[in-house]
Backbone as a ProteinNet text record, in pm:
[ID]
protein_1_A
[PRIMARY]
MTGRTRAGGFTLLEIAVAMAIVGIGMVACMQVFSGSLQLQGRASRQTRAVMRARTEMDKIVFDPPKKLQIENTSPEGFHTRVTVRAAKVPDEVPAPPDDTEIEEDELPRYVQVDVEWEDGRGSKTYTLKTLALRVDKEELGKEEENDN
[TERTIARY]
4385.6	4469.3	4531.2	4526.6	4587	4727.9	4816.6	4956.4	4994.4	5047.2	5097.1	5244.1	5279.1	5420.3	5474.1	5590.6	5652.4	5731.7	5714.7	5786.5	5932.1	6026.3	6168.5	6201.9	6311.9	6354.5	6378.2	6406.2	6435.3	6317.9	6301.3	6196.5	6250.2	6161.5	6199	6288.2	6261.7	6340.7	6484.8	6501	6635.1	6715.8	6648.6	6716.1	6757.3	6670.6	6700.7	6821.3	6826.4	6940.3	7068.8	7063.7	7182.5	7231.4	7139	7176.8	7240.1	7188.2	7244.8	7388.3	7413	7547.4	7643.9	7600.3	7684.1	7711.2	7610.6	7627	7727.2	7718.9	7813.5	7956.1	7971.9	8103.3	8159.5	8074.7	8120.3	8159.4	8082.4	8116.6	8251	8274.2	8402	8517.5	8498.6	8603.6	8631.4	8528.1	8546	8621.4	8594.1	8664.8	8813	8843.4	8982.6	9052.5	8988.2	9045.4	9068.8	8971.5	8983.4	9098.5	9108.4	9217.1	9353.9	9364.3	9492.9	9530.5	9433.3	9462	9513.1	9454.1	9499.8	9642.5	9672.3	9807.6	9908.4	9868.7	9958	9984.9	9883.9	9901.3	9994.3	9977.9	10064.6	10208.3	10225.5	10360.3	10426.7	10349.5	10402.6	10449.1	10370.4	10409.3	10534.3	10542.3	10659.5	10784.2	10770.2	10882.1	10927.8	10833.2	10869.6	10939.3	10897.2	10961.6	11105	11125.9	11260.4	11349.6	11298.6	11376.5	11411.7	11318.6	11345.3	11455.6	11450	11552.7	11689.2	11692.8	11820.3	11877.7	11792.1	11838.1	11902.1	11835.4	11889.4	12020.2	12026.5	12148.5	12262.3	12235.4	12339.1	12393.7	12308.3	12353.6	12459.4	12446.1	12528.4	12646.1	12628.6	12727.4	12863.4	12869.5	12996.5	13073.4	13007.7	13074.9	12996	13000.7	12918.1	12968	12879.1	12919.6	12951.4	13009.9	13042	12915.4	12817.7	12693.1	12579.2	12466.9	12354.2	12225.5	12122.7	11989.6	11890.3	11828.8	11734.8	11602.7	11494.2	11360.5	11283.5	11215	11129	11017.1	10914.9	10800.4	10778.4	10764.2	10744.8	10596.8	10565.9	10424.8	10347.3	10418.9	10352.3	10315.9	10365.1	10334.1	10441.3	10561.1	10672	10747.3	10756.7	10831.4	10970.9	11072.7	11210.7	11291.2	11363.7	11450.8	11591.1	11689.9	11828.2	11912.5	11991.2	12077.8	12219.5	12314.6	12456.2	12526.9	12607.2	12683.5	12807.4	12899.8	13018	12974.4	13032.7	12996.6	13050.8	12981.2	13021	13043.4	13097.6	13125.4	13000.1	12885.3	12767.6	12725.2	12775.9	12742.3	12832.3	12891.2	12976.4	13114.4	13158.9	13293.1	13383	13490.8	13577.6	13643.7	13652.5	13712.4	13863.8	13927.5	14073.4	14137.8	14266.5	14336.6	14337	14354.2	14343.9	14444.1	14562.4	14663.4	14648.7	14556.8	14537.3	14423.3	14450.6	14344.3	14305.2	14177.9	14128	14045.5	14079.6	14001.5	13864.8	13769.4	13633.1	13625.1	13711.4	13710.6	13753.3	13830.2	13880.4	13782.8	13682.3	13584.8	13490.3	13443.7	13339.4	13213.2	13133.3	13005.2	12894.2	12809	12688.7	12582.8	12528.9	12428.4	12300.8	12190.4	12060.4	11957.2	11881.8	11773.8	11645.2	11546.6	11414.1	11312.9	11231	11120.5	10992.3	10902.5	10775.9	10660.8	10558.7	10441.6	10318.8	10204.4	10077.1	10026	9983.5	9928	9783.5	9707.8	9569.4	9556.3	9661.9	9660.2	9740	9784.3	9859.2	9988.7	10076.1	10202.7	10308	10385.1	10491.6	10622.8	10733	10865.3	10964.8	11050.4	11160.3	11288.3	11384.7	11507.8	11629.3	11722.6	11853.1	11958.9	12057.5	12167.6	12298.7	12401.7	12534.1	12639.9	12763.5	12878.8	12954.8	12993.8	13064.4	13186.6	13296.2	13417.9	13420	13466.8	13487.5	13618.8	13617.8	13739.8	13777.5	13898.8	13948.8	13991.8	13918.2	13943.5	14078.6	14125.1	14255.4	14365.7	14355.5	14454.3	14452.1	14334.4	14321.5	14391.6	14378.3	14445.8	14596.5	14647.4	14792.5	14846.8	14771.7	14815.2	14822.6	14727	14727.3	14845.6	14883	14997.6	15127.7	15138	15258.6	15275.4	15165	15172.3	15228.1	15209.2	15256.1	15398.4
14890.4	14775.4	14765.3	14648.3	14626.3	14574.1	14628.3	14584.3	14488.6	14382.1	14286	14313.5	14315.4	14332.5	14197	14172.1	14042.7	14058.4	13963	13966.4	13930.2	13988.5	13958.9	13820.5	13762.4	13631.5	13535	13413.4	13310.6	13215.5	13161	13061.8	12926.9	12835	12700.2	12634.7	12658.6	12602.6	12657.1	12783	12843	12784	12763.9	12704.8	12561.1	12484.7	12345.6	12338.2	12426.1	12428	12464.8	12563.1	12604	12490.1	12419.4	12306.4	12194.5	12168.3	12064.1	12099.6	12225.4	12269.8	12257.1	12299.6	12287.5	12140.8	12055.1	11911.4	11847.1	11881.3	11826.2	11871.1	11995	12045.8	11974.8	11948.9	11880	11735.5	11667.8	11529.6	11525.5	11620	11625.6	11648.7	11739.3	11765.7	11642.9	11570	11450.5	11342.2	11326.9	11227.4	11262.9	11388.9	11432.6	11408.7	11441.8	11422.5	11274.2	11190.3	11046.5	10989.3	11032.4	10985.6	11026.1	11146.8	11193.2	11115.4	11076.9	10995.4	10857.3	10799.2	10669.2	10678.6	10782.1	10800.9	10820.7	10895.4	10917.9	10786.6	10704	10574.1	10483	10479.1	10397.1	10447.5	10579.5	10636.5	10606.3	10610.8	10581.5	10436.3	10343	10201.1	10178.5	10245.5	10229.1	10284	10395.2	10451.8	10355.9	10293	10196	10074.5	10032.4	9919.8	9955	10075.6	10120.2	10125.7	10179.2	10187.2	10047.4	9954.4	9816.5	9754.8	9776.1	9722.3	9783.4	9912.9	9980.2	9932.2	9909.1	9859.1	9721.6	9633.3	9499.2	9505.5	9593.1	9607.1	9659.2	9758.6	9814.5	9711.1	9619.9	9516.1	9426.9	9405.3	9306.9	9368.6	9485.7	9538	9565.9	9598.5	9629.6	9506.6	9393.5	9268.3	9152	9138.5	9036.2	8895.7	8806.7	8668.2	8602.7	8482.6	8414.6	8382.4	8334.6	8295.8	8311.5	8358.3	8381.6	8383.8	8321	8326.8	8335.9	8451.8	8473.9	8521.2	8471.3	8520.7	8538.7	8653	8673.3	8769.3	8770.3	8858.2	8940	9070.7	9159.4	9163.5	9211	9224.7	9320.1	9414.3	9508.1	9444.1	9321.9	9252.9	9265.5	9309.6	9318.2	9185.2	9121.5	8996.6	9032.6	9003.4	9041.1	8917.4	8926.1	8817.8	8876	8821.9	8868.9	8756	8787.7	8690.1	8745.4	8666	8700.7	8579	8601.8	8493.6	8553.1	8465.9	8513.2	8569.9	8680.8	8744.1	8661.2	8670.7	8600.6	8704	8661.8	8754.2	8828.4	8763.4	8841.3	8949.1	8942.4	9041.7	9163.8	9190.8	9307.5	9295.7	9173.3	9154.3	9116.1	9190.4	9155.3	9019.7	8943.6	8810.9	8823.8	8742	8748	8684	8714	8644.3	8494.7	8415.8	8269.7	8210.3	8268.4	8209.9	8250.9	8339.4	8385.8	8309.5	8258.9	8192.9	8280.7	8299.5	8379.4	8288.2	8291.9	8212.4	8277.8	8195.1	8247.1	8354.1	8344	8444.2	8581.5	8586.5	8713.3	8780.9	8708.6	8765.9	8861.2	8962.2	9045.2	8962.4	9006.9	8939.8	9015.1	8939.8	8996	8996.3	9113.7	9127	9180.1	9111	9155.5	9146.9	9255.1	9260.4	9291.9	9203.5	9223.6	9240.7	9343.1	9362.4	9362.4	9274.3	9260	9287.1	9355.2	9385	9391.6	9375.5	9383.2	9526	9571.5	9705.4	9688.2	9792.9	9786	9743.2	9762.5	9727.4	9601.9	9529.3	9406.2	9404.3	9312.9	9294.4	9391	9450.7	9544	9487.9	9517.2	9471.7	9584.9	9599.9	9695.6	9614.6	9633.4	9555	9645.3	9609.2	9675.1	9570.7	9608.5	9518.8	9594.9	9522.8	9584.2	9475.2	9516.3	9428.9	9478.4	9387.2	9425	9336.2	9394.8	9318.4	9268.5	9145.4	9093.2	9148.6	9197	9250	9158	9105	9021.2	9114.9	9116.7	9212.1	9189.1	9063.3	9036.5	9095.1	9076.4	9133.5	9285.3	9343.8	9488.7	9541.8	9471.8	9511.6	9502.7	9400.3	9385.6	9499.9	9538.6	9648.8	9779.3	9804.8	9926.4	9929.3	9812.6	9804.1	9828.8	9777.8	9794.9	9940.2	10013.1	10153.5	10240.1	10197.9	10277.4	10253.9
9896	9903.1	10040.9	10080.4	10211.6	10189.7	10255	10241.9	10354.1	10309.8	10409.4	10434.6	10553.3	10586.5	10631.8	10582.3	10615.5	10744.5	10832.4	10959.7	10935	11007.4	10992.9	11047.5	10998.2	11046.8	10931	10967	10866.5	10856.9	10738.1	10719.5	10764.1	10781.5	10822.3	10716.6	10592.1	10482.7	10487	10510.8	10518	10634.3	10745.6	10861.8	10831.8	10765.5	10731.2	10637.4	10537.6	10444	10518	10604.6	10680.3	10769.7	10835.3	10921	10838.9	10718.4	10632.5	10593.1	10559	10520.8	10639.5	10756.4	10875.4	10906.9	10892.5	10918.5	10823.6	10695.6	10597.3	10631.3	10668.7	10706.8	10828.1	10927.4	11047.8	11018.8	10934.8	10898.1	10826.2	10736.1	10664.5	10762.1	10856.8	10956.5	11042	11081.2	11162.8	11086.4	10957.4	10877.6	10864.5	10843.2	10834.1	10967.5	11076.6	11209.7	11237.8	11204.8	11225.8	11142.9	11017.9	10931.8	10984.4	11036.5	11089.4	11215.3	11297.5	11414.6	11374.6	11270.8	11222.8	11168.7	11092.7	11040.2	11152.3	11253.7	11366.8	11439.2	11455.2	11520.4	11441.3	11310.9	11225.8	11229.9	11225.5	11230.9	11365	11471.2	11603.8	11612.4	11558.5	11559.9	11476.5	11362.8	11277.8	11348.8	11417.6	11492.4	11601.1	11671.3	11774.5	11713.8	11594.7	11526.2	11487.6	11438.2	11401.4	11525.3	11633.3	11756.9	11809.4	11796.8	11840.4	11755.1	11623.6	11534.1	11565.3	11587.4	11617.8	11751.4	11848.8	11978.5	11963.3	11889.8	11867.8	11789.7	11689.7	11609.7	11696.8	11780.4	11866.3	11964.8	12010.9	12103	12037.1	11907.5	11838.3	11763.5	11706.6	11611.9	11675.2	11802.8	11865.3	11910.8	11921.1	11954	11893.4	11761.2	11696.9	11728.1	11763.4	11784.4	11650	11655.4	11530.2	11451.4	11521.9	11455	11554.7	11504.9	11594.7	11513.8	11566.6	11506.6	11621.5	11638	11748.2	11690.3	11746	11712.1	11841.4	11854	11970.5	11933.8	12017.2	11996.2	12122.6	12104.1	12218.8	12256.7	12376.7	12416.9	12325.8	12259.5	12169	12035.3	12010.7	11885.9	11779.5	11817	11721.8	11721.9	11606.4	11591.4	11540.8	11621.2	11588.3	11553.7	11441.4	11397.2	11377.2	11448.4	11440.1	11381.1	11277.1	11212.2	11208.9	11256.2	11247.4	11189.3	11085.9	11023.9	10959.6	10921	10850.7	10716.2	10678	10551.1	10434.7	10322.8	10201.1	10092.1	9980.9	9870.7	9824.1	9811.4	9769.5	9868.7	9991.5	10093.2	10085.1	9969.5	9945.4	10007.5	10040.8	10093.3	9976.8	9951.8	9839.7	9861.7	9756.1	9764	9775.3	9861.4	9872.1	9750.1	9724.7	9616.6	9644	9539.9	9552.7	9651	9663	9749.7	9896.2	9925.4	10062.4	10126.8	10245.9	10319.5	10437.7	10453.3	10564.4	10654.2	10782.2	10876	10894.2	10929	10944.8	11052.8	11156.4	11263.1	11213.4	11105.4	11054.2	10957.8	10915.4	10822.9	10895.8	10827.4	10889.6	10910.7	11002.3	11028.8	10957.9	10891.4	10829.8	10938.2	10969.3	11075.2	11011.9	11037.4	10985.1	11096.4	11110.8	11209.3	11134.6	11146.5	11086.1	11197.5	11187.2	11281.8	11199.4	11235.9	11162.4	11257.9	11208.6	11290.4	11201.8	11263.9	11192.3	11194.9	11080	11065.9	11020	11023.5	10978.2	10832.4	10756.7	10614.1	10583.4	10684.2	10661.4	10740.1	10702.5	10771.6	10717.5	10808.1	10771.9	10825.1	10755.3	10797.9	10782.8	10882.7	10878.3	10894.9	10805.1	10805	10813.6	10901.1	10909.3	10876.2	10792.5	10757	10771.2	10814.5	10822.4	10822.7	10803.8	10820.2	10942.4	11029.4	11151.3	11166.9	11209.3	11233.8	11376.7	11392	11527	11578	11698.2	11759	11873.6	11866.2	11974.5	12086.6	12194.7	12302.5	12369.4	12376	12435	12347.5	12216.3	12124.1	12130	12140.1	12147.4	12272.4	12383.7	12507.1	12495.8	12426.3	12406.3	12320.8	12215.9	12128.6	12206.8	12294.7	12374.5	12469.3	12528.4	12618.2	12542.5	12419.5	12339.5	12295.3	12277.7	12237.1	12349.1	12474	12589	12614.6
[MASK]
++++++++++++++++++++++++++++++++++++++++++++++++++++++++++++++++++++++++++++++++++++++++++++++++++++++++++++++++++++++++++++++++++++++++++++++++++++

């Protein structure tokens, strides 16, 4: 009997199966990486929208005008809408007793900032709301002088 000895190494079929497994693994890794990049991009845009809303709110909250309605769009595609008006009872302002009259200047201001932007999944909106008191700077200066 003649004995055949098998040469060492891998068969073509074994190499093909190993390559298929490695290929599937690489495709899965690429999809996870691509998805994480998309999530990072969306989170970055949302962070920029929040910062834009906070900037607009900070501009107004320390000295709110009597009434204001502004809309603008940034080069980045953020549409900003700022609303300032006298607060009303539904805005969490307690109603005065019937015999008390409050001038509109003495009411807190309702301030709302909306930032809207387009995302890969549609339109997104971030809203900030607050109540701010108008401070008469001349009266404030008189009070400081009287304290001294």
